[in-house]
C-alpha positions in Angstrom: 187.8 -39.3 172.7 188.4 -38.1 176.2 188.6 -39.8 179.3 186.0 -38.2 181.8 188.8 -37.2 183.8 190.0 -35.1 181.3 186.9 -33.4 180.6 186.9 -32.2 184.5 190.8 -31.4 183.9 190.0 -29.6 180.7 186.9 -27.7 182.5 189.2 -26.8 185.6 191.6 -25.5 183.2 189.6 -23.1 181.2 188.2 -22.0 184.2 191.5 -21.1 185.8 192.6 -19.7 182.7 190.0 -17.3 182.2 190.3 -16.4 186.0 193.7 -16.1 186.6 195.1 -12.9 188.2 198.3 -11.4 188.9 197.8 -9.8 192.2 201.1 -9.6 194.1 203.1 -11.3 192.0 205.6 -10.4 189.8 204.6 -10.3 185.8 207.1 -13.1 185.1 205.7 -15.4 187.9 202.3 -14.5 186.6 203.5 -15.2 182.8 205.4 -18.6 183.8 202.2 -19.9 185.6 199.4 -19.3 183.2 201.6 -20.3 180.1 202.2 -23.6 182.0 198.3 -23.7 182.4 197.6 -23.5 178.5 201.0 -25.7 177.7 198.5 -28.0 179.9 195.4 -27.3 178.0 197.5 -27.7 174.7 198.6 -31.4 176.3 194.8 -32.5 176.4 193.1 -30.9 173.3 196.7 -30.2 170.8 195.7 -28.7 167.6 196.8 -31.4 164.9 198.3 -31.0 161.6 196.2 -31.6 158.2 196.9 -35.1 157.1 194.7 -34.3 154.2 196.0 -34.9 150.5 195.3 -31.5 149.7 197.3 -30.5 153.3 194.0 -28.0 154.3 194.2 -26.0 151.0 192.0 -23.4 153.0 194.4 -22.6 156.2 192.0 -23.8 158.8 194.6 -25.1 160.7 196.5 -21.9 161.1 193.3 -19.7 161.7 192.8 -22.1 164.7 196.1 -21.7 166.1 195.8 -18.1 165.5 192.4 -17.9 167.4 194.2 -19.6 170.3 196.9 -17.4 170.3 194.5 -14.2 170.3 192.6 -15.9 173.2 195.4 -16.3 175.3 196.7 -12.9 174.7 193.9 -11.6 175.9 193.4 -13.5 179.0 197.1 -12.8 179.8 195.9 -9.0 179.7 193.1 -9.5 181.3 194.6 -10.9 184.3 197.1 -8.0 184.9 196.6 -5.3 187.5 199.5 -3.3 186.3 200.4 -1.3 183.2 196.7 0.1 181.8 198.4 2.1 179.4 200.6 -0.4 177.4 198.1 -3.0 177.9 195.3 -0.9 176.3 198.2 -0.2 173.4 198.6 -3.4 172.9 194.8 -4.3 172.7 194.7 -1.7 169.7 197.7 -3.1 167.7 196.5 -4.8 164.5 197.2 -7.6 164.3 197.3 -8.5 168.0 200.6 -9.4 169.0 201.6 -13.4 170.0 201.4 -13.3 173.9 205.4 -13.2 173.9 205.7 -10.3 172.4 202.9 -8.5 174.7 205.0 -10.1 177.4 208.2 -8.4 175.9 206.5 -5.2 175.6 204.6 -5.1 179.0 208.2 -5.8 180.6 210.5 -3.1 178.6 
């Protein structure tokens, strides 16, 4: 269970992650800040490993991690105020790259 303070901090983090914008920051500064927000949220809501005897034969843990990574990429791209062409190219990739790869593509 979460402490009540944790619930409020999780709410604040989610709000900030989904509304955070690059504005006049460099892309590196923007990426570093939003990545710190994701790490703090992960500290409150970690994805644990499976402890069942059959070790999650359905692969749910990897699906959940994949969803979270895709959410991070989407929020990261949404907050940028530059790089429209590259952002569109990244969004059209199948599968969607992880956030570190998206950042790498943007700074190239």
